[in-house]
Every structure is written in C-alpha cells, then in structure tokens.
TIDODO-522118 format. One record per residue (C-alpha): x, y, z. Coordinates in steps of 0.05 Angstrom, whole numbers, padded with zeros to 5 digits, always signed. Layout:
BEGIN
XYZ...
% end
This chain:
BEGIN
+03536+02775+02118+03523+02849+02113+03523+02901+02169+03459+02938+02184+03458+03014+02177+03460+03020+02253+03521+02974+02257+03556+03014+02202+03544+03079+02240+03573+03049+02304+03634+03023+02267+03647+03089+02231+03641+03128+02296+03688+03080+02330+03739+03084+02273+03739+03160+02281+03752+03146+02355+03792+03091+02389+03780+03031+02344+03827+03005+02291+03816+02971+02225+03864+02912+02218+03881+02876+02154+03920+02813+02170+03881+02770+02122+03847+02779+02055+03790+02819+02088+03796+02871+02143+03766+02868+02212+03751+02920+02266+03783+02916+02335+03751+02949+02396+03787+02960+02463+03770+03001+02524+03796+03007+02595+03763+02969+02651+03729+03034+02672+03692+03033+02605+03671+02960+02608+03597+02978+02604+03610+03018+02540+03651+02962+02508+03597+02911+02524+03545+02958+02494+03586+02958+02429+03590+02882+02433+03514+02876+02443+03503+02919+02381+03555+02882+02338+03553+02811+02365+03523+02785+02300+03588+02802+02265+03636+02793+02325+03688+02738+02322+03683+02723+02397+03658+02751+02463+03697+02807+02498+03758+02785+02537+03798+02819+02592+03870+02831+02569+03927+02846+02618+03989+02876+02588+04052+02900+02623+04081+02965+02599+04156+02951+02590+04179+03021+02609+04129+03036+02665+04132+02966+02695+04057+02971+02705+04002+02923+02685+03945+02954+02645+03878+02920+02637+03828+02929+02580+03767+02895+02551+03772+02877+02478+03736+02843+02421+03738+02843+02346+03692+02832+02287+03700+02777+02236+03742+02794+02176+03690+02816+02125+03696+02838+02052+03649+02898+02065+03703+02929+02110+03750+02934+02050+03720+03001+02031+03732+03028+02101+03803+03003+02100+03817+03035+02032+03787+03101+02054+03815+03107+02124+03882+03072+02114+03905+03091+02043+03978+03088+02066+03971+03037+02122+03960+03091+02174+03893+03119+02197+03873+03185+02166+03809+03221+02150+03782+03209+02080+03772+03270+02037+03698+03252+02028+03685+03238+02101+03620+03278+02096+03592+03222+02053+03607+03170+02106+03588+03203+02172+03515+03220+02164+03484+03188+02225+03479+03222+02294+03495+03153+02323+03564+03155+02290+03578+03223+02321+03554+03198+02389+03601+03138+02386+03659+03182+02365+03644+03228+02424+03637+03171+02474+03705+03145+02449+03744+03210+02446+03704+03269+02473+03697+03305+02539+03664+03367+02568+03712+03419+02596+03709+03427+02671+03711+03503+02670+03654+03514+02620+03604+03479+02575+03651+03474+02515+03666+03405+02486+03732+03378+02461+03746+03318+02417+03814+03287+02429+03836+03278+02357+03911+03279+02370+03928+03226+02319+03902+03265+02259+03936+03318+02217+03911+03389+02209+03881+03374+02140+03845+03315+02172+03817+03362+02224+03793+03410+02172+03755+03354+02137+03722+03334+02204+03702+03407+02216+03669+03410+02147+03632+03345+02161+03606+03370+02229+03581+03435+02199+03553+03407+02134+03518+03345+02162+03499+03367+02233+03502+03443+02234+03556+03442+02288+03606+03499+02287+03675+03482+02314+03745+03509+02320+03815+03479+02321+03855+03484+02385+03928+03466+02392+03950+03422+02450+04026+03422+02446+04042+03393+02378+03973+03363+02369+03908+03392+02342+03840+03380+02374+03769+03397+02353+03737+03447+02400+03661+03458+02402+03648+03524+02437+03593+03535+02487+03544+03566+02437+03547+03501+02395+03557+03451+02451+03483+03450+02471+03462+03432+02400+03516+03379+02397+03493+03348+02463+03421+03347+02439+03442+03309+02376+03481+03255+02412+03440+03249+02476+03393+03194+02452+03452+03147+02440+03496+03159+02501+03503+03098+02546+03483+03110+02619+03554+03106+02646+03578+03161+02600+03521+03211+02607+03566+03256+02649+03598+03275+02582+03535+03313+02562+03517+03340+02631+03521+03413+02611+03510+03467+02664+03446+03509+02656
% end
C-alpha cells in the first residue's frame, strides 16, 4: 500500500512537529499523540490517515513518576510500511530526529507546513508575529528549515533563542503571508492560531 501525496504531506508536517517515526520492526511506522484538548485535531489526522492506520485512536493515561500527576493523551499509529524507510533514514540517521540537509526537497506542500504549524506553532499574544517551537532541533537544523521556508514558500524568518533552545520566529511582516498559506488547511478548533489582528 502506498500513501497518497496528501497523506505524505500530513506525515511530513507531523514529523517536523510532534510525531515520531519508530522502527521496532523491519519497517518503520509513524506515531501520533496529542493532549485531550487537541482531540479534534488528532481525530482529523486519523480521518486523513485511517487507510494506513493500525488501529483507531485510543485514550492513554500515564502517571508522571516525578510529578505524581496523571496525563491523558489521544494516540494512534500507522502500520509499519516499507515506504517510511526513506523518512526514517533521512530524519533519523543516528537514531535521533534531525532535519535532513535536503529538507527543501521533501517539504513542498502548504499542507505539510500547516500540519507543522498546528503541531508546534503559535501566534504571540503581544503582536502578530508567529513562533514555531522547534526546541528539539540544533542550530544547523534550524538554518535548513529557514532555507526551506524561504525557498519553497517565500517566508522570511529569524532565529530566536529561548534559554538554551532555538526557535523559528516569523516576524509580523511575513506572518500574514504565512497565515494565508496555511489557512485553508487549519482545523476549526485551531483557527485561533491564525487569528491575526488587523
């Protein structure tokens, strides 16, 4: 079974964001998880990917050992498919997620950018600037993402430091264009993320 171009865009955007590629068997699979507040969004992903999903979403309750608090999330995964091997090799060359050098060849769909933003982006409260929470990536990874945004979508961005982490920052003059690109794909419950002030 092969993924459609739309499914590939959703998966690639999710891998840039919160989702993980797992390789426990011969072929990799993609795992999706979101908090109960984002149930609608996770079920949208499932509706788009159910043809390759291994099961329906389930509610997981996990107790944090240090915090002594129970956290709930909705999760599902795809089947382990050979076509995900390329993604595994590119994003996990050393077993840890990183941004491929040729990311501009992979992220070409506005849908992928929209999924990435729904996963990890937010609008600042004090202005119309947009930030992508990309804490897990190195500075070279961020530079590759910046090149991809500019080359493929015409989006100018900057790098901002948050403590020891880097984040991608889309200033106000570019945020309107970014919002227009992703707007057709934003699920209703997350439209506040693109509610820019006039």
